C-alpha positions in Angstrom: -54.3 26.9 -30.1 -50.7 26.0 -29.8 -49.3 22.8 -28.2 -47.1 23.0 -25.1 -44.1 20.7 -24.9 -42.3 19.4 -21.8 -39.8 16.7 -21.0 -40.0 14.4 -17.9 -37.9 11.5 -16.6 -39.7 8.2 -16.1 -38.5 7.4 -12.6 -40.3 4.0 -12.7 -38.3 2.7 -15.6 -34.7 3.0 -14.3 -32.2 0.6 -15.8 -29.3 -1.2 -14.0 -27.0 1.8 -14.7 -29.3 4.2 -12.9 -30.5 5.8 -16.2 -34.1 6.8 -16.7 -35.9 7.4 -20.1 -36.6 11.1 -21.0 -40.1 11.4 -22.3 -41.7 14.1 -24.5 -45.0 15.3 -23.0 -47.3 17.2 -25.5 -50.4 19.1 -24.3 -53.1 20.4 -26.7 -56.7 21.4 -26.1 -56.8 19.8 -22.6 -55.3 16.5 -23.7 -51.9 15.0 -23.0 -49.8 12.4 -24.7 -46.3 11.0 -24.0 -43.7 9.6 -26.4 -40.0 8.6 -26.1 -37.3 11.1 -26.9 -34.8 8.3 -27.4 -32.6 9.6 -24.6 -31.8 8.0 -21.3 -30.3 10.1 -18.5 -29.0 9.8 -14.9 -31.5 11.8 -12.8 -28.7 14.0 -11.5 -28.1 15.2 -15.1 -31.6 16.5 -15.7 -33.0 19.9 -14.4 -36.8 19.6 -14.5 -37.3 23.3 -13.5 -35.0 24.6 -16.3 -36.1 21.8 -18.7 -32.5 21.2 -19.8 -29.6 18.9 -19.3 -27.3 20.0 -16.4 -24.1 21.7 -17.5 -21.8 19.2 -15.7 -18.7 20.7 -14.0 -15.4 18.8 -13.5 -16.2 18.5 -9.8 -19.7 17.2 -10.4 -18.4 14.7 -13.0 -15.9 13.3 -10.4 -18.7 12.9 -7.8 -21.0 11.3 -10.4 -18.3 8.8 -11.5 -17.9 7.7 -7.9 -21.6 7.2 -7.6 -22.5 5.8 -11.1 -19.1 4.7 -12.6 -19.1 4.2 -16.4 -22.8 5.3 -16.7 -21.7 8.9 -16.6 -21.6 10.0 -20.3 -18.8 12.3 -21.8 -19.8 16.0 -21.9 -19.9 15.7 -25.8 -22.8 13.3 -25.5 -24.7 15.7 -23.1 -24.2 18.6 -25.5 -25.6 16.4 -28.3 -28.6 15.4 -26.2 -29.3 19.1 -25.5 -29.2 19.8 -29.3 -31.6 16.9 -29.8 -34.2 18.3 -27.3 -34.0 21.7 -29.1 -34.5 20.0 -32.4 -37.6 18.1 -31.1 -39.2 21.4 -30.0 -38.4 23.0 -33.3 -39.8 20.1 -35.3 -43.1 20.2 -33.3 -43.5 23.9 -34.0 -42.8 23.4 -37.7 -45.5 20.7 -37.9 -48.0 23.1 -36.3 -47.1 25.9 -38.6 -47.6 23.6 -41.6 -51.1 22.7 -40.4 -51.9 26.4 -40.0 -50.4 27.4 -43.3 -52.7 24.8 -45.0 -55.6 26.0 -42.9 -56.1 22.4 -41.7 -57.8 21.9 -38.3 -55.7 19.5 -36.1 -56.0 17.8 -32.8 -53.5 16.1 -30.5 -53.7 12.7 -32.3 -53.0 14.2 -35.7 -50.0 16.2 -34.2 -48.5 13.1 -32.6 -48.9 11.1 -35.8 -46.9 13.7 -37.7 -44.3 13.9 -35.0 -43.7 10.2 -35.1 -43.5 10.3 -38.9 -40.9 13.0 -38.8 -38.7 11.3 -36.2 -35.3 10.6 -37.4 -34.1 7.0 -37.1 -32.1 6.5 -34.0 -28.4 6.5 -34.7 -26.5 3.9 -32.7 -24.1 5.6 -30.3 -20.6 5.3 -31.8 -17.8 4.0 -29.7 -15.1 6.5 -28.8 -12.6 6.7 -31.6 -9.7 8.5 -29.9 -6.2 7.1 -30.3 -4.4 6.2 -27.1 -2.3 9.3 -27.4 -5.3 11.6 -28.2 -7.0 10.2 -25.1 -4.0 10.9 -22.9 -4.1 14.5 -24.1 -7.9 14.6 -23.4 -7.3 13.1 -19.9 -4.7 15.8 -19.1 -7.0 18.6 -20.4 -10.0 17.3 -18.4 -8.1 17.0 -15.2 -5.5 19.8 -15.2 -7.9 22.2 -13.4 -8.8 19.8 -10.6 -5.4 18.2 -10.0 -2.4 19.8 -8.3 -0.2 21.6 -10.7 2.6 19.3 -11.9 0.7 16.1 -11.1 0.0 15.7 -14.9 3.7 15.5 -15.8 3.7 11.7 -15.2 1.0 11.3 -17.9 3.1 13.4 -20.4 6.1 11.1 -19.6 3.9 8.0 -20.1 2.8 9.3 -23.5 6.4 9.9 -24.5 7.5 6.4 -23.4 4.6 4.7 -25.2 5.5 6.5 -28.4 9.1 5.3 -28.1 7.9 1.8 -27.4 5.6 1.9 -30.5 8.5 3.1 -32.7 10.7 0.2 -31.5 8.1 -2.5 -32.2 6.6 -0.7 -35.2 3.0 -1.4 -34.2 0.2 1.0 -33.5 -1.4 0.6 -30.0 -5.1 0.1 -29.5 -6.8 -0.1 -26.1 -8.2 -3.6 -26.8 -4.7 -4.9 -27.3 -3.1 -3.5 -24.1 -3.3 -6.7 -22.2 -1.0 -8.6 -19.8 1.5 -9.4 -22.5 1.6 -5.7 -23.5 2.3 -4.6 -19.9 5.1 -7.2 -19.7 6.6 -6.0 -23.1 6.3 -2.3 -22.0 8.1 -3.1 -18.7 11.0 -4.8 -20.5 11.2 -1.9 -22.9 11.5 0.6 -20.0 14.2 -1.4 -18.3 16.4 -1.4 -21.5 15.4 2.0 -22.8 18.3 4.6 -23.0 17.4 8.3 -22.6 19.6 10.9 -24.1 19.3 14.2 -22.3 18.9 17.2 -24.6 21.0 19.7 -22.8 24.0 17.6 -21.6 23.9 14.8 -24.2 24.4 12.3 -21.4 22.7 8.9 -21.6 20.8 7.4 -18.7 18.4 4.6 -17.9 15.2 4.3 -15.8 15.4 2.6 -12.4 12.7 0.2 -11.1 11.1 2.9 -9.0 10.5 5.2 -12.0 9.4 2.2 -14.1 6.9 1.1 -11.4 5.4 4.6 -11.4 5.0 4.5 -15.2 3.3 1.1 -15.2 1.0 2.1 -12.3 0.0 5.3 -14.2 -0.7 3.2 -17.3 -3.0 0.9 -15.3 -4.8 3.8 -13.8 -5.2 5.4 -17.2 -6.6 2.1 -18.7 -9.2 1.9 -15.9 -10.2 5.5 -16.7 -10.5 4.7 -20.4 -12.7 1.7 -19.6 -15.1 3.9 -17.6 -15.3 6.2 -20.6 -16.6 3.4 -22.8 -13.5 2.1 -24.5 -13.1 -1.6 -25.1 -10.1 -2.6 -22.8 -8.3 -5.9 -22.6 -9.0 -7.2 -19.1 -5.5 -8.9 -18.8 -3.8 -5.7 -17.8 -5.4 -5.9 -14.3 -3.5 -9.2 -13.6 -0.1 -7.6 -14.2 1.6 -7.1 -10.8 3.9 -4.1 -10.3 6.7 -4.7 -7.8 7.4 -1.5 -5.9 10.7 -1.0 -4.2 11.2 0.9 -1.0 12.7 4.4 -1.2 15.3 5.4 1.4 13.9 8.0 3.9 16.4 10.9 4.0 15.8 12.8 7.2 17.9 14.7 9.7 18.4 13.2 13.2 18.2 15.4 16.3 22.0 16.0 16.3 22.0 17.2 12.7 18.9 19.3 13.3 20.6 21.0 16.2 23.8 21.6 14.2 21.7 23.5 11.7 19.9 25.4 14.4 23.1 26.8 16.0 25.0 27.3 12.8 26.3 30.9 12.7 25.0 32.5 9.4 25.2 36.2 10.3 27.4 36.8 7.3 25.2 34.9 4.9 21.6 36.2 4.8 20.8 34.0 1.8 21.5 30.7 3.6 20.1 32.1 6.9 16.7 32.5 5.2 16.9 29.1 3.6 17.8 27.6 7.0 14.7 29.3 8.6 12.4 28.0 5.9 13.9 24.5 6.2 13.7 24.4 10.0 10.1 25.6 9.9 9.3 22.6 7.7 11.2 20.4 10.2 9.0 21.6 13.1 5.7 21.7 11.4 5.8 18.8 8.8 4.6 21.1 6.0 5.5 20.4 2.4 7.2 23.1 0.4 3.9 23.8 -1.5 2.2 24.5 1.8 5.0 26.8 3.0 4.5 28.8 -0.3 0.8 29.3 0.3 1.2 30.1 4.0 -0.4 33.6 4.8 -0.6 35.5 8.1 -4.4 34.9 8.1 -3.6 31.2 8.6 -1.6 31.8 11.8 -3.6 31.9 15.0 -2.4 32.3 18.6 -1.2 28.8 19.2 -1.6 27.1 15.8 -1.7 27.3 12.0 -4.9 26.5 10.3 -5.0 26.1 6.5 -6.0 23.7 3.7 -3.2 21.4 2.5 -2.4 22.0 -1.2 -1.9 18.4 -2.2 -4.8 16.7 -0.4 -7.2 19.7 -0.2 -7.8 18.7 3.4 -8.0 21.1 6.4 -4.9 21.0 8.6 -4.2 22.2 12.2 -0.5 22.3 13.2 0.4 23.6 16.8 3.1 26.2 17.0 6.3 25.4 19.0 9.1 27.6 20.4 11.2 27.3 17.2 8.3 27.9 14.8 7.3 31.0 16.8 10.9 32.3 16.7 11.0 32.0 13.0 7.7 33.7 12.4 8.6 36.5 14.8 11.9 37.1 12.9 9.9 37.9 9.7 7.0 39.7 11.4 7.7 42.9 9.4 7.2 41.1 6.1 3.9 40.7 4.2 4.6 36.9 3.8 5.3 35.0 7.0 8.4 33.2 5.5 11.1 34.3 3.0 10.1 31.8 0.2 12.1 31.3 -3.0 11.6 28.9 -5.9 11.7 25.2 -5.2 14.6 24.7 -7.6 16.8 27.3 -5.9 15.8 26.1 -2.4 16.8 22.5 -3.2 20.2 23.8 -4.4 20.8 26.1 -1.5 19.7 23.7 1.2 22.4 21.2 0.1 25.0 24.0 0.4 23.6 24.8 3.8 23.8 21.2 5.1 27.3 20.9 3.7 28.3 24.0 5.7 26.8 22.4 8.8 28.9 19.2 8.1 25.9 17.0 7.7 28.1 14.7 5.6 27.6 11.1 6.8 27.9 8.7 3.9 24.5 7.3 2.8 24.3 4.3 0.5 21.6 4.7 -2.2 20.5 1.4 -3.8 18.5 1.2 -7.0 17.6 -1.7 -9.3 17.4 -1.7 -13.1 15.6 -4.9 -13.8 17.6 -7.4 -11.7 20.8 -5.3 -11.8 21.7 -3.8 -8.4 23.2 -0.3 -8.6 24.7 1.1 -5.3 26.1 4.6 -4.9 27.6 6.2 -1.7 26.7 9.9 -1.3 27.3 12.4 1.4 24.1 13.1 3.2 24.0 16.8 2.3 23.7 15.8 -1.4 20.5 14.0 -0.7 18.7 16.7 1.3 15.9 18.6 -0.4 12.8 20.6 0.5 10.9 17.4 1.3 13.5 16.3 3.8 12.0 18.8 6.3 8.7 17.0 6.4 10.5 13.6 6.8 12.6 15.1 9.6 9.5 16.2 11.4 8.1 12.7 11.4 11.3 10.9 12.4 12.3 13.3 15.2 8.6 13.4 16.5 8.5 9.6 16.6 12.0 9.4 18.3 10.7 11.8 21.0 7.8 9.5 21.8 5.0 11.3 20.1 2.4 8.6 19.1 2.3 7.7 15.5 -1.4 8.5 15.2 -0.7 12.1 16.5 2.1 12.6 14.0 -0.2 11.3 11.2 -2.9 13.7 12.3 -0.5 16.7 12.0 1.1 15.6 8.7 -2.2 14.6 7.1 -1.2 11.0 6.4 -4.4 9.1 6.1 -2.8 5.8 5.1 -0.6 4.0 7.6 0.9 1.9 4.9 2.7 5.0 3.4 3.5 6.3 6.9 5.0 3.0 8.1 8.3 3.5 6.3 9.1 6.4 8.7 8.4 4.1 11.7 10.7 1.4 10.2 13.6 3.8 9.6 13.8 5.3 13.1 17.1 3.8 14.2 17.2 5.9 17.4 14.0 4.3 18.6 15.3 0.9 17.7 18.5 1.5 19.6 16.7 2.9 22.7 14.3 -0.1 22.8 17.2 -2.6 22.5 19.1 -0.8 25.2 16.1 -0.8 27.6 15.5 -4.5 26.9 19.1 -5.9 27.0 21.4 -3.4 28.8 
């Protein structure tokens, strides 16, 4: 008679992390005994039916980290655990074969004794040994399939800046040394660091907005590394990042109308760019959403689709202008004549210059405490994203409640939306006029 081997989780012995011990259950000749496998698992990671550890997907991993935090083991550990379970089964079979080869009658007690004797001493789980840069690469690899394309660029920039900082101070970075003082030193380095552009050879520096983004990314990354089991210096959490407000570049109603009536019959290239831009202005869609727009998304009175950036469903009502533009391209497969983002940003500046959207706009940036002011014609500052900002500002100026605009644009955080409310000068003037004139 051959023993049967199963594995079960002891739900009654759950630790503070939510892990439960995985037990070996051996049946032989109507008797049953349990012994520890040396493995502790979150119950979500064990399939009792299949008798194996769950093959965790990136989506499941994200959900588990929200629920269990740092208790979620790396996938490499789970693969090792699965190998351990296979090795346990193989070892038990080999012991039974040894008994039979020697023609020795055996019972469950004898089998369990031999199993315990053959158990390998438990090896203490080693701490992760990735360097800071290796781990950035691992983070990018693990998240590139679940994050919007291009969102990982900031982590590649962070890696490059950290390497430059390391070369300057001639010291290898370790997670446990990246404390408050490190954050302060890295910030000072970024303020003074000069970047030589490969193609043009020109030298530039980073402004405070870019520096704040790098520091914020580093703090996020250190929190992720801590959840993965690295020893992290706690001081980095106390480092405060000062974020400066960006100017909101949006068209006012007069500028929008000047684009709408502009005669482009002799320039089909700019005519198509104008249509795509105006469509963004009247729907609030990002350029990435316009690129993914299909005819299946367009219903009788609205557009229904899932937003690329947030992965949230969106419903945007159609208006006279958006209907006009869709009708104009009704003979095409795609609803809009889309081109690359790079070309669009170039052509939309040319378009706005032609429409004489050239009011001077002062752009103020800071590098450390140094104030840098530049005056630019407005058309130079217009980009694909200006359409979305224009939708918000004109909608607010026409009296559409902020919560309705937020619902259409998909803004879930009023803090990020508030800058549009603050910048609406027309509303400000109208309110002052009603109150004082």
